[in-house]
C-alpha angles and dihedrals in degrees: 000000000000121000116242106238091208091055091050091051089051092048091050091049091051092049090051092047091051092051092049091047091052091049092050090050091051091050091049092049090051092047091050090051090052091050092049090050091049091049090050090053091050091048090050090052095245092129114076101172133037117213111169094188092054091048093051091048091050090048092052091050091048093050092046091052091052096051114109123213117258 
């Protein structure tokens, strides 16, 4: 029985979508853990200064370093 090329394209697209979804979920989980850790530091009084711009810049760098090619 011959394989339907359209069906294979769809299967490959679904596999790719699932992998990307799993990677996004891993990134979100890691980001949530980082946020929880930061909030715990604030609650413990280990943060003396709040600089929103610095925090946003660090978050962007962290996310960029976690991005995987593809």
